[in-house]
Every structure is written in C-alpha cells, then in structure tokens.
CHARMM internal coordinates of N, CA and C (Angstrom, degrees):
IC EDIT
DIST 1 N 1 CA 1.4410
DIST 1 CA 1 C 1.5191
ANGL 1 N 1 CA 1 C 109.34
DIST 1 C 2 N 1.2922
ANGL 1 CA 1 C 2 N 117.99
DIHE 1 N 1 CA 1 C 2 N 135.34
DIST 2 N 2 CA 1.4579
ANGL 1 C 2 N 2 CA 123.17
DIHE 1 CA 1 C 2 N 2 CA 177.68
DIST 2 CA 2 C 1.5166
ANGL 2 N 2 CA 2 C 108.88
DIHE 1 C 2 N 2 CA 2 C -144.18
DIST 2 C 3 N 1.3029
ANGL 2 CA 2 C 3 N 117.10
DIHE 2 N 2 CA 2 C 3 N 134.79
DIST 3 N 3 CA 1.4588
ANGL 2 C 3 N 3 CA 122.29
DIHE 2 CA 2 C 3 N 3 CA 178.35
DIST 3 CA 3 C 1.5232
ANGL 3 N 3 CA 3 C 107.89
DIHE 2 C 3 N 3 CA 3 C -136.67
DIST 3 C 4 N 1.3058
ANGL 3 CA 3 C 4 N 117.43
DIHE 3 N 3 CA 3 C 4 N 138.70
DIST 4 N 4 CA 1.4680
ANGL 3 C 4 N 4 CA 120.95
DIHE 3 CA 3 C 4 N 4 CA -179.26
DIST 4 CA 4 C 1.5183
ANGL 4 N 4 CA 4 C 109.27
DIHE 3 C 4 N 4 CA 4 C -140.70
DIST 4 C 5 N 1.3280
ANGL 4 CA 4 C 5 N 116.33
DIHE 4 N 4 CA 4 C 5 N 135.63
DIST 5 N 5 CA 1.4621
ANGL 4 C 5 N 5 CA 121.70
DIHE 4 CA 4 C 5 N 5 CA 176.78
DIST 5 CA 5 C 1.5246
ANGL 5 N 5 CA 5 C 107.76
DIHE 4 C 5 N 5 CA 5 C -131.09
DIST 5 C 6 N 1.3170
ANGL 5 CA 5 C 6 N 117.43
DIHE 5 N 5 CA 5 C 6 N 146.37
DIST 6 N 6 CA 1.4578
ANGL 5 C 6 N 6 CA 122.17
DIHE 5 CA 5 C 6 N 6 CA 176.90
DIST 6 CA 6 C 1.5191
ANGL 6 N 6 CA 6 C 108.51
DIHE 5 C 6 N 6 CA 6 C -135.88
DIST 6 C 7 N 1.3035
ANGL 6 CA 6 C 7 N 116.64
DIHE 6 N 6 CA 6 C 7 N 149.24
DIST 7 N 7 CA 1.4530
ANGL 6 C 7 N 7 CA 122.90
DIHE 6 CA 6 C 7 N 7 CA 172.97
DIST 7 CA 7 C 1.5203
ANGL 7 N 7 CA 7 C 106.05
DIHE 6 C 7 N 7 CA 7 C -134.59
DIST 7 C 8 N 1.2932
ANGL 7 CA 7 C 8 N 117.70
DIHE 7 N 7 CA 7 C 8 N 121.28
DIST 8 N 8 CA 1.4580
ANGL 7 C 8 N 8 CA 121.70
DIHE 7 CA 7 C 8 N 8 CA -173.12
DIST 8 CA 8 C 1.5240
ANGL 8 N 8 CA 8 C 113.29
DIHE 7 C 8 N 8 CA 8 C -79.49
DIST 8 C 9 N 1.3276
ANGL 8 CA 8 C 9 N 119.04
DIHE 8 N 8 CA 8 C 9 N 1.51
DIST 9 N 9 CA 1.4638
ANGL 8 C 9 N 9 CA 122.03
DIHE 8 CA 8 C 9 N 9 CA 178.72
DIST 9 CA 9 C 1.5176
ANGL 9 N 9 CA 9 C 111.35
DIHE 8 C 9 N 9 CA 9 C -65.33
DIST 9 C 10 N 1.3075
ANGL 9 CA 9 C 10 N 117.67
DIHE 9 N 9 CA 9 C 10 N -117.83
DIST 10 N 10 CA 1.4604
ANGL 9 C 10 N 10 CA 122.42
DIHE 9 CA 9 C 10 N 10 CA 179.54
DIST 10 CA 10 C 1.5185
ANGL 10 N 10 CA 10 C 111.56
DIHE 9 C 10 N 10 CA 10 C -79.22
DIST 10 C 11 N 1.2412
ANGL 10 CA 10 C 11 N 118.48
DIHE 10 N 10 CA 10 C 11 N 9.28
DIST 11 N 11 CA 1.4530
ANGL 10 C 11 N 11 CA 129.62
DIHE 10 CA 10 C 11 N 11 CA 176.48
DIST 11 CA 11 C 1.5184
ANGL 11 N 11 CA 11 C 111.68
DIHE 10 C 11 N 11 CA 11 C 86.93
DIST 11 C 12 N 1.2641
ANGL 11 CA 11 C 12 N 115.27
DIHE 11 N 11 CA 11 C 12 N 112.22
DIST 12 N 12 CA 1.4522
ANGL 11 C 12 N 12 CA 125.46
DIHE 11 CA 11 C 12 N 12 CA 177.11
DIST 12 CA 12 C 1.5193
ANGL 12 N 12 CA 12 C 107.56
DIHE 11 C 12 N 12 CA 12 C -134.28
DIST 12 C 13 N 1.2872
ANGL 12 CA 12 C 13 N 116.90
DIHE 12 N 12 CA 12 C 13 N 130.91
DIST 13 N 13 CA 1.4610
ANGL 12 C 13 N 13 CA 120.59
DIHE 12 CA 12 C 13 N 13 CA 179.05
DIST 13 CA 13 C 1.5186
ANGL 13 N 13 CA 13 C 108.16
DIHE 12 C 13 N 13 CA 13 C -137.03
DIST 13 C 14 N 1.2992
ANGL 13 CA 13 C 14 N 116.83
DIHE 13 N 13 CA 13 C 14 N 136.62
DIST 14 N 14 CA 1.4567
ANGL 13 C 14 N 14 CA 122.75
DIHE 13 CA 13 C 14 N 14 CA -178.02
DIST 14 CA 14 C 1.5239
ANGL 14 N 14 CA 14 C 107.46
DIHE 13 C 14 N 14 CA 14 C -135.61
DIST 14 C 15 N 1.3008
ANGL 14 CA 14 C 15 N 117.05
DIHE 14 N 14 CA 14 C 15 N 122.29
DIST 15 N 15 CA 1.4657
ANGL 14 C 15 N 15 CA 120.63
DIHE 14 CA 14 C 15 N 15 CA 179.75
DIST 15 CA 15 C 1.5194
ANGL 15 N 15 CA 15 C 109.13
DIHE 14 C 15 N 15 CA 15 C -129.57
DIST 15 C 16 N 1.2889
ANGL 15 CA 15 C 16 N 115.76
DIHE 15 N 15 CA 15 C 16 N 141.23
DIST 16 N 16 CA 1.4566
ANGL 15 C 16 N 16 CA 122.24
DIHE 15 CA 15 C 16 N 16 CA 171.90
DIST 16 CA 16 C 1.5250
ANGL 16 N 16 CA 16 C 106.69
DIHE 15 C 16 N 16 CA 16 C -131.11
DIST 16 C 17 N 1.2972
ANGL 16 CA 16 C 17 N 116.00
DIHE 16 N 16 CA 16 C 17 N 130.62
DIST 17 N 17 CA 1.4553
ANGL 16 C 17 N 17 CA 119.76
DIHE 16 CA 16 C 17 N 17 CA -179.55
DIST 17 CA 17 C 1.5195
ANGL 17 N 17 CA 17 C 109.00
DIHE 16 C 17 N 17 CA 17 C -143.76
DIST 17 C 18 N 1.2695
ANGL 17 CA 17 C 18 N 116.82
DIHE 17 N 17 CA 17 C 18 N 148.88
DIST 18 N 18 CA 1.4604
ANGL 17 C 18 N 18 CA 122.27
DIHE 17 CA 17 C 18 N 18 CA 176.41
DIST 18 CA 18 C 1.5232
ANGL 18 N 18 CA 18 C 107.87
DIHE 17 C 18 N 18 CA 18 C -112.38
DIST 18 C 19 N 1.3121
ANGL 18 CA 18 C 19 N 116.02
DIHE 18 N 18 CA 18 C 19 N 136.77
DIST 19 N 19 CA 1.4495
ANGL 18 C 19 N 19 CA 119.97
DIHE 18 CA 18 C 19 N 19 CA 178.01
DIST 19 CA 19 C 1.5233
ANGL 19 N 19 CA 19 C 111.60
DIHE 18 C 19 N 19 CA 19 C 93.27
DIST 19 C 20 N 1.2892
ANGL 19 CA 19 C 20 N 115.95
DIHE 19 N 19 CA 19 C 20 N -159.36
DIST 20 N 20 CA 1.4641
ANGL 19 C 20 N 20 CA 122.42
DIHE 19 CA 19 C 20 N 20 CA -177.01
DIST 20 CA 20 C 1.5240
ANGL 20 N 20 CA 20 C 110.62
DIHE 19 C 20 N 20 CA 20 C -71.20
DIST 20 C 21 N 1.3183
ANGL 20 CA 20 C 21 N 115.43
DIHE 20 N 20 CA 20 C 21 N 142.79
DIST 21 N 21 CA 1.4628
ANGL 20 C 21 N 21 CA 121.13
DIHE 20 CA 20 C 21 N 21 CA -178.73
DIST 21 CA 21 C 1.5219
ANGL 21 N 21 CA 21 C 108.50
DIHE 20 C 21 N 21 CA 21 C -137.97
DIST 21 C 22 N 1.3208
ANGL 21 CA 21 C 22 N 117.01
DIHE 21 N 21 CA 21 C 22 N 136.63
DIST 22 N 22 CA 1.4545
ANGL 21 C 22 N 22 CA 122.16
DIHE 21 CA 21 C 22 N 22 CA 179.38
DIST 22 CA 22 C 1.5120
ANGL 22 N 22 CA 22 C 108.99
DIHE 21 C 22 N 22 CA 22 C -138.75
DIST 22 C 23 N 1.3264
ANGL 22 CA 22 C 23 N 116.07
DIHE 22 N 22 CA 22 C 23 N 132.00
DIST 23 N 23 CA 1.4594
ANGL 22 C 23 N 23 CA 121.16
DIHE 22 CA 22 C 23 N 23 CA 175.32
DIST 23 CA 23 C 1.5250
ANGL 23 N 23 CA 23 C 107.35
DIHE 22 C 23 N 23 CA 23 C -137.52
DIST 23 C 24 N 1.3185
ANGL 23 CA 23 C 24 N 116.24
DIHE 23 N 23 CA 23 C 24 N 136.76
DIST 24 N 24 CA 1.4600
ANGL 23 C 24 N 24 CA 122.27
DIHE 23 CA 23 C 24 N 24 CA -179.88
DIST 24 CA 24 C 1.5115
ANGL 24 N 24 CA 24 C 109.10
DIHE 23 C 24 N 24 CA 24 C -115.86
DIST 24 C 25 N 1.3185
ANGL 24 CA 24 C 25 N 116.20
DIHE 24 N 24 CA 24 C 25 N 135.36
DIST 25 N 25 CA 1.4597
ANGL 24 C 25 N 25 CA 121.80
DIHE 24 CA 24 C 25 N 25 CA 179.80
DIST 25 CA 25 C 1.5262
ANGL 25 N 25 CA 25 C 108.39
DIHE 24 C 25 N 25 CA 25 C -131.18
DIST 25 C 26 N 1.3238
ANGL 25 CA 25 C 26 N 116.64
DIHE 25 N 25 CA 25 C 26 N 126.55
DIST 26 N 26 CA 1.4632
ANGL 25 C 26 N 26 CA 120.64
DIHE 25 CA 25 C 26 N 26 CA 176.35
DIST 26 CA 26 C 1.5215
ANGL 26 N 26 CA 26 C 109.22
DIHE 25 C 26 N 26 CA 26 C -76.21
DIST 26 C 27 N 1.3291
ANGL 26 CA 26 C 27 N 115.59
DIHE 26 N 26 CA 26 C 27 N 139.95
DIST 27 N 27 CA 1.4607
ANGL 26 C 27 N 27 CA 121.26
DIHE 26 CA 26 C 27 N 27 CA -178.99
DIST 27 CA 27 C 1.5198
ANGL 27 N 27 CA 27 C 110.17
DIHE 26 C 27 N 27 CA 27 C -109.19
DIST 27 C 28 N 1.3318
ANGL 27 CA 27 C 28 N 117.43
DIHE 27 N 27 CA 27 C 28 N 147.68
DIST 28 N 28 CA 1.4645
ANGL 27 C 28 N 28 CA 119.48
DIHE 27 CA 27 C 28 N 28 CA 176.15
DIST 28 CA 28 C 1.5301
ANGL 28 N 28 CA 28 C 110.50
DIHE 27 C 28 N 28 CA 28 C -70.85
DIST 28 C 29 N 1.3151
ANGL 28 CA 28 C 29 N 116.56
DIHE 28 N 28 CA 28 C 29 N 169.14
DIST 29 N 29 CA 1.4665
ANGL 28 C 29 N 29 CA 121.54
DIHE 28 CA 28 C 29 N 29 CA -177.60
DIST 29 CA 29 C 1.5234
ANGL 29 N 29 CA 29 C 113.60
DIHE 28 C 29 N 29 CA 29 C -72.32
DIST 29 C 30 N 1.3311
ANGL 29 CA 29 C 30 N 118.03
DIHE 29 N 29 CA 29 C 30 N -19.05
DIST 30 N 30 CA 1.4648
ANGL 29 C 30 N 30 CA 120.70
DIHE 29 CA 29 C 30 N 30 CA -172.31
DIST 30 CA 30 C 1.5325
ANGL 30 N 30 CA 30 C 113.05
DIHE 29 C 30 N 30 CA 30 C -93.76
DIST 30 C 31 N 1.3277
ANGL 30 CA 30 C 31 N 119.01
DIHE 30 N 30 CA 30 C 31 N 29.06
DIST 31 N 31 CA 1.4586
ANGL 30 C 31 N 31 CA 121.78
DIHE 30 CA 30 C 31 N 31 CA 176.45
DIST 31 CA 31 C 1.5214
ANGL 31 N 31 CA 31 C 110.54
DIHE 30 C 31 N 31 CA 31 C -112.35
DIST 31 C 32 N 1.3284
ANGL 31 CA 31 C 32 N 114.87
DIHE 31 N 31 CA 31 C 32 N 151.60
DIST 32 N 32 CA 1.4595
ANGL 31 C 32 N 32 CA 122.18
DIHE 31 CA 31 C 32 N 32 CA 179.89
DIST 32 CA 32 C 1.5293
ANGL 32 N 32 CA 32 C 107.59
DIHE 31 C 32 N 32 CA 32 C -95.59
DIST 32 C 33 N 1.3101
ANGL 32 CA 32 C 33 N 116.83
DIHE 32 N 32 CA 32 C 33 N 82.82
DIST 33 N 33 CA 1.4634
ANGL 32 C 33 N 33 CA 120.88
DIHE 32 CA 32 C 33 N 33 CA -174.98
DIST 33 CA 33 C 1.5304
ANGL 33 N 33 CA 33 C 113.03
DIHE 32 C 33 N 33 CA 33 C -67.92
DIST 33 C 34 N 1.3232
ANGL 33 CA 33 C 34 N 118.13
DIHE 33 N 33 CA 33 C 34 N -20.26
DIST 34 N 34 CA 1.4597
ANGL 33 C 34 N 34 CA 120.67
DIHE 33 CA 33 C 34 N 34 CA 178.25
DIST 34 CA 34 C 1.5280
ANGL 34 N 34 CA 34 C 111.37
DIHE 33 C 34 N 34 CA 34 C -68.36
DIST 34 C 35 N 1.3280
ANGL 34 CA 34 C 35 N 118.09
DIHE 34 N 34 CA 34 C 35 N -25.39
DIST 35 N 35 CA 1.4577
ANGL 34 C 35 N 35 CA 122.22
DIHE 34 CA 34 C 35 N 35 CA -179.90
DIST 35 CA 35 C 1.5263
ANGL 35 N 35 CA 35 C 112.58
DIHE 34 C 35 N 35 CA 35 C -107.45
DIST 35 C 36 N 1.3091
ANGL 35 CA 35 C 36 N 117.04
DIHE 35 N 35 CA 35 C 36 N 19.69
DIST 36 N 36 CA 1.4682
ANGL 35 C 36 N 36 CA 121.24
DIHE 35 CA 35 C 36 N 36 CA 177.94
DIST 36 CA 36 C 1.5231
ANGL 36 N 36 CA 36 C 109.33
DIHE 35 C 36 N 36 CA 36 C -71.67
DIST 36 C 37 N 1.3151
ANGL 36 CA 36 C 37 N 115.61
DIHE 36 N 36 CA 36 C 37 N 152.51
DIST 37 N 37 CA 1.4541
ANGL 36 C 37 N 37 CA 119.89
DIHE 36 CA 36 C 37 N 37 CA 179.41
DIST 37 CA 37 C 1.5166
ANGL 37 N 37 CA 37 C 110.65
DIHE 36 C 37 N 37 CA 37 C -147.80
DIST 37 C 38 N 1.3104
ANGL 37 CA 37 C 38 N 115.58
DIHE 37 N 37 CA 37 C 38 N 163.22
DIST 38 N 38 CA 1.4610
ANGL 37 C 38 N 38 CA 120.75
DIHE 37 CA 37 C 38 N 38 CA 179.30
DIST 38 CA 38 C 1.5195
ANGL 38 N 38 CA 38 C 108.86
DIHE 37 C 38 N 38 CA 38 C -147.97
DIST 38 C 39 N 1.3330
ANGL 38 CA 38 C 39 N 114.89
DIHE 38 N 38 CA 38 C 39 N 149.24
DIST 39 N 39 CA 1.4601
ANGL 38 C 39 N 39 CA 120.79
DIHE 38 CA 38 C 39 N 39 CA 174.61
DIST 39 CA 39 C 1.5180
ANGL 39 N 39 CA 39 C 108.62
DIHE 38 C 39 N 39 CA 39 C -140.42
DIST 39 C 40 N 1.3190
ANGL 39 CA 39 C 40 N 115.53
DIHE 39 N 39 CA 39 C 40 N 149.04
DIST 40 N 40 CA 1.4613
ANGL 39 C 40 N 40 CA 122.07
DIHE 39 CA 39 C 40 N 40 CA 179.77
DIST 40 CA 40 C 1.5116
ANGL 40 N 40 CA 40 C 106.97
DIHE 39 C 40 N 40 CA 40 C -126.72
DIST 40 C 41 N 1.3409
ANGL 40 CA 40 C 41 N 116.76
DIHE 40 N 40 CA 40 C 41 N 114.09
DIST 41 N 41 CA 1.4540
ANGL 40 C 41 N 41 CA 121.33
DIHE 40 CA 40 C 41 N 41 CA -176.18
DIST 41 CA 41 C 1.5210
ANGL 41 N 41 CA 41 C 109.37
DIHE 40 C 41 N 41 CA 41 C -141.29
DIST 41 C 42 N 1.3180
ANGL 41 CA 41 C 42 N 117.43
DIHE 41 N 41 CA 41 C 42 N 127.96
DIST 42 N 42 CA 1.4661
ANGL 41 C 42 N 42 CA 123.48
DIHE 41 CA 41 C 42 N 42 CA 179.28
DIST 42 CA 42 C 1.5244
ANGL 42 N 42 CA 42 C 112.32
DIHE 41 C 42 N 42 CA 42 C 54.15
DIST 42 C 43 N 1.3211
ANGL 42 CA 42 C 43 N 117.30
DIHE 42 N 42 CA 42 C 43 N 37.59
DIST 43 N 43 CA 1.4554
ANGL 42 C 43 N 43 CA 121.25
DIHE 42 CA 42 C 43 N 43 CA 177.40
DIST 43 CA 43 C 1.5141
ANGL 43 N 43 CA 43 C 114.68
DIHE 42 C 43 N 43 CA 43 C 80.44
DIST 43 C 44 N 1.3372
ANGL 43 CA 43 C 44 N 117.70
DIHE 43 N 43 CA 43 C 44 N 8.06
DIST 44 N 44 CA 1.4720
ANGL 43 C 44 N 44 CA 121.87
DIHE 43 CA 43 C 44 N 44 CA -179.28
DIST 44 CA 44 C 1.5198
ANGL 44 N 44 CA 44 C 108.93
DIHE 43 C 44 N 44 CA 44 C -114.14
DIST 44 C 45 N 1.3144
ANGL 44 CA 44 C 45 N 116.29
DIHE 44 N 44 CA 44 C 45 N 124.49
DIST 45 N 45 CA 1.4609
ANGL 44 C 45 N 45 CA 122.21
DIHE 44 CA 44 C 45 N 45 CA 176.69
DIST 45 CA 45 C 1.5181
ANGL 45 N 45 CA 45 C 108.59
DIHE 44 C 45 N 45 CA 45 C -94.66
DIST 45 C 46 N 1.3227
ANGL 45 CA 45 C 46 N 117.10
DIHE 45 N 45 CA 45 C 46 N 122.49
DIST 46 N 46 CA 1.4591
ANGL 45 C 46 N 46 CA 122.43
DIHE 45 CA 45 C 46 N 46 CA 178.70
DIST 46 CA 46 C 1.5260
ANGL 46 N 46 CA 46 C 108.15
DIHE 45 C 46 N 46 CA 46 C -115.85
DIST 46 C 47 N 1.3249
ANGL 46 CA 46 C 47 N 116.46
DIHE 46 N 46 CA 46 C 47 N 120.09
DIST 47 N 47 CA 1.4562
ANGL 46 C 47 N 47 CA 122.54
DIHE 46 CA 46 C 47 N 47 CA -179.42
DIST 47 CA 47 C 1.5233
ANGL 47 N 47 CA 47 C 108.22
DIHE 46 C 47 N 47 CA 47 C -111.75
DIST 47 C 48 N 1.3329
ANGL 47 CA 47 C 48 N 116.79
DIHE 47 N 47 CA 47 C 48 N 128.76
DIST 48 N 48 CA 1.4579
ANGL 47 C 48 N 48 CA 122.35
DIHE 47 CA 47 C 48 N 48 CA 179.53
DIST 48 CA 48 C 1.5184
ANGL 48 N 48 CA 48 C 108.61
DIHE 47 C 48 N 48 CA 48 C -118.29
DIST 48 C 49 N 1.3437
ANGL 48 CA 48 C 49 N 115.66
DIHE 48 N 48 CA 48 C 49 N 122.29
DIST 49 N 49 CA 1.4629
ANGL 48 C 49 N 49 CA 121.32
DIHE 48 CA 48 C 49 N 49 CA 179.76
DIST 49 CA 49 C 1.5246
ANGL 49 N 49 CA 49 C 107.50
DIHE 48 C 49 N 49 CA 49 C -129.97
DIST 49 C 50 N 1.3338
ANGL 49 CA 49 C 50 N 117.87
DIHE 49 N 49 CA 49 C 50 N 104.20
DIST 50 N 50 CA 1.4682
ANGL 49 C 50 N 50 CA 119.68
DIHE 49 CA 49 C 50 N 50 CA -177.44
DIST 50 CA 50 C 1.5270
ANGL 50 N 50 CA 50 C 112.09
DIHE 49 C 50 N 50 CA 50 C -73.53
DIST 50 C 51 N 1.3304
ANGL 50 CA 50 C 51 N 114.69
DIHE 50 N 50 CA 50 C 51 N 153.91
DIST 51 N 51 CA 1.4667
ANGL 50 C 51 N 51 CA 120.59
DIHE 50 CA 50 C 51 N 51 CA 174.29
DIST 51 CA 51 C 1.5157
ANGL 51 N 51 CA 51 C 109.31
DIHE 50 C 51 N 51 CA 51 C -79.33
DIST 51 C 52 N 1.3174
ANGL 51 CA 51 C 52 N 116.46
DIHE 51 N 51 CA 51 C 52 N 157.93
DIST 52 N 52 CA 1.4528
ANGL 51 C 52 N 52 CA 119.85
DIHE 51 CA 51 C 52 N 52 CA 175.30
DIST 52 CA 52 C 1.5257
ANGL 52 N 52 CA 52 C 108.65
DIHE 51 C 52 N 52 CA 52 C -72.81
DIST 52 C 53 N 1.3079
ANGL 52 CA 52 C 53 N 116.82
DIHE 52 N 52 CA 52 C 53 N 159.09
DIST 53 N 53 CA 1.4666
ANGL 52 C 53 N 53 CA 121.49
DIHE 52 CA 52 C 53 N 53 CA -177.55
DIST 53 CA 53 C 1.5188
ANGL 53 N 53 CA 53 C 112.28
DIHE 52 C 53 N 53 CA 53 C -59.24
DIST 53 C 54 N 1.3116
ANGL 53 CA 53 C 54 N 117.57
DIHE 53 N 53 CA 53 C 54 N -34.20
DIST 54 N 54 CA 1.4605
ANGL 53 C 54 N 54 CA 120.58
DIHE 53 CA 53 C 54 N 54 CA -176.48
DIST 54 CA 54 C 1.5276
ANGL 54 N 54 CA 54 C 113.03
DIHE 53 C 54 N 54 CA 54 C -71.08
DIST 54 C 55 N 1.3409
ANGL 54 CA 54 C 55 N 118.03
DIHE 54 N 54 CA 54 C 55 N -16.93
DIST 55 N 55 CA 1.4620
ANGL 54 C 55 N 55 CA 119.99
DIHE 54 CA 54 C 55 N 55 CA -177.54
DIST 55 CA 55 C 1.5192
ANGL 55 N 55 CA 55 C 113.61
DIHE 54 C 55 N 55 CA 55 C -107.03
DIST 55 C 56 N 1.3339
ANGL 55 CA 55 C 56 N 117.98
DIHE 55 N 55 CA 55 C 56 N -2.20
DIST 56 N 56 CA 1.4544
ANGL 55 C 56 N 56 CA 119.36
DIHE 55 CA 55 C 56 N 56 CA 178.74
DIST 56 CA 56 C 1.5244
ANGL 56 N 56 CA 56 C 109.71
DIHE 55 C 56 N 56 CA 56 C -70.32
DIST 56 C 57 N 1.3234
ANGL 56 CA 56 C 57 N 115.20
DIHE 56 N 56 CA 56 C 57 N 148.74
DIST 57 N 57 CA 1.4654
ANGL 56 C 57 N 57 CA 119.85
DIHE 56 CA 56 C 57 N 57 CA -179.46
DIST 57 CA 57 C 1.5218
ANGL 57 N 57 CA 57 C 110.45
DIHE 56 C 57 N 57 CA 57 C -65.61
DIST 57 C 58 N 1.3078
ANGL 57 CA 57 C 58 N 115.30
DIHE 57 N 57 CA 57 C 58 N 143.29
DIST 58 N 58 CA 1.4505
ANGL 57 C 58 N 58 CA 121.62
DIHE 57 CA 57 C 58 N 58 CA 178.55
DIST 58 CA 58 C 1.5199
ANGL 58 N 58 CA 58 C 108.16
DIHE 57 C 58 N 58 CA 58 C -116.07
DIST 58 C 59 N 1.2932
ANGL 58 CA 58 C 59 N 115.71
DIHE 58 N 58 CA 58 C 59 N 143.34
DIST 59 N 59 CA 1.4561
ANGL 58 C 59 N 59 CA 121.31
DIHE 58 CA 58 C 59 N 59 CA 179.89
DIST 59 CA 59 C 1.5262
ANGL 59 N 59 CA 59 C 108.35
DIHE 58 C 59 N 59 CA 59 C -104.97
DIST 59 C 60 N 1.3257
ANGL 59 CA 59 C 60 N 115.91
DIHE 59 N 59 CA 59 C 60 N 129.42
DIST 60 N 60 CA 1.4641
ANGL 59 C 60 N 60 CA 121.33
DIHE 59 CA 59 C 60 N 60 CA 178.76
DIST 60 CA 60 C 1.5282
ANGL 60 N 60 CA 60 C 107.74
DIHE 59 C 60 N 60 CA 60 C -121.25
DIST 60 C 61 N 1.3180
ANGL 60 CA 60 C 61 N 116.14
DIHE 60 N 60 CA 60 C 61 N 124.03
DIST 61 N 61 CA 1.4532
ANGL 60 C 61 N 61 CA 120.71
DIHE 60 CA 60 C 61 N 61 CA 179.91
DIST 61 CA 61 C 1.5206
ANGL 61 N 61 CA 61 C 109.96
DIHE 60 C 61 N 61 CA 61 C -81.85
DIST 61 C 62 N 1.3219
ANGL 61 CA 61 C 62 N 116.03
DIHE 61 N 61 CA 61 C 62 N 129.62
DIST 62 N 62 CA 1.4657
ANGL 61 C 62 N 62 CA 122.22
DIHE 61 CA 61 C 62 N 62 CA 179.21
DIST 62 CA 62 C 1.5158
ANGL 62 N 62 CA 62 C 107.49
DIHE 61 C 62 N 62 CA 62 C -108.50
DIST 62 C 63 N 1.3414
ANGL 62 CA 62 C 63 N 115.64
DIHE 62 N 62 CA 62 C 63 N 126.38
DIST 63 N 63 CA 1.4761
ANGL 62 C 63 N 63 CA 120.23
DIHE 62 CA 62 C 63 N 63 CA -178.62
DIST 63 CA 63 C 1.5103
ANGL 63 N 63 CA 63 C 110.31
DIHE 62 C 63 N 63 CA 63 C -108.94
END
COOR INIT
IC SEED 1 N 1 CA 1 C
IC BUILD
C-alpha cells in the first residue's frame, strides 16, 4: 500500500507506506554530518543536520 499527497502552497507532503522504505537525500558541503541526528516519534521522522561553524550566519552591528 502506498499513498502520497502534495500541496504546492507552503509545502505539505503526506506519505503512507507499508513495509521497507528508503529515501536518499544529497547534502550540501557546508553541513556537519558527524553531528547529524534523527528521531522517530509517533510516526514522525525528524532529522537534524547542523551547519558547520564557518557557514553559520554572523551578526554585525552597524553604528
């Protein structure tokens, strides 16, 4: 069984699948993949991939 829904607004995606599932996503070079993490709770997969220190936004005060 497979079901897929999309909404082109602010982006909504809904997938239902039975059995094994695999998805591959290419990552940019500016992520810290060594500190990546994932959690699965109540049927929701949350993946956290931090940026490297050199690519984080910096704030500069203008006087």
